[in-house]
N, C-alpha and C positions, 0 to 999 in steps of 0.2 A: 407327460412324465412328471412325477413328483420331484421337486427340486431338493427336498430335505436330504435325500440319500447322498447326493453329490455335493451339497453346499460346502461342507467342511473341506472336502478335497479341493474344490475349486478355489476356495479362499486361500488355502495353503499354496496351491499352485501359483495363483496370482501374486501372492506376497513373496514368492521365491524370485519373481522378476524384479520387484521393487516395493518399497514400503508404500502403503496407501491408507487413506482414511475410509470410513465406512461407506460414504456415498460414492466414492470412486470405485470401491469394490463392487457395489451394487450395479453401477453403470457397466463395468466390465463384464460382470456375470450376465447382465441383460443382453449385451452384445453377443455373447457366446450362446446363451440359451434362448434368446428371443423374449424372455420374460424377466423384467427387473424385479429382484426380490424387494419386499417391503422392509421398512425399518424394523418392524416386528418380527421379521425372519432373520435379517442379517445380524442385528446387534446381539440377540441371544446366542447365535452361533459364534460370534466373536468372543463373547463372554465365556462360553464353554471352552473354546480353544485356548483362551488365556488361562483359565482355571487349570487346564490340563498341561500348561507349561509349553505349549506349542507356538504361541505368539506372545509378543510383548507390545506395550503401547508407550508412545511418547506424546505428552500433552504439550501443545503450544497454543496458549490462549484457550479458545473453545474447541480447537481442532485436536482430535486424537488420531495419530498416525500409527498404524499397526505394522509390525515386521515379524519375520520368523526368528525364533530362538534356535540355538543349535539343536535342541531336541525336536523342534518343528521341522528343521531341514532333514533330520534322520527319519522322522515320521512320514514326511512327504515321500521320500525315496522308498520307504517300505510300502506306502499306499500305492505308489506307481507300479511297483512290482506286483502287488496283489491285483490291481486293476487290470494289468496286462494278462496275468494268468487267468483271471476270471473271464475276460471278454475276448481273448484271442480266438476262441472257437466261434464266437459270434461274428467276428470280422471275416473269418475265412469261409463262412458258409454262405 
């Protein structure tokens, strides 16, 4: 299964639990998907989510920690509803 379609959703979901840095997000996604995304996959997705105003970053030395914005929280809730509507038939069959 191609990770790119779910990557932004997974990042938003994980950040709704707690702020995380990029490697921490990659590890958590790897635990859930069985495949840890490479830096070349995770960081462009983070950049895109930041550009869309869904996440923000806090720099502490060389570490950048990401968290959801209010817009990101609303976007995640909308994505969860769409996900459930889209895949509810798949689960029940």
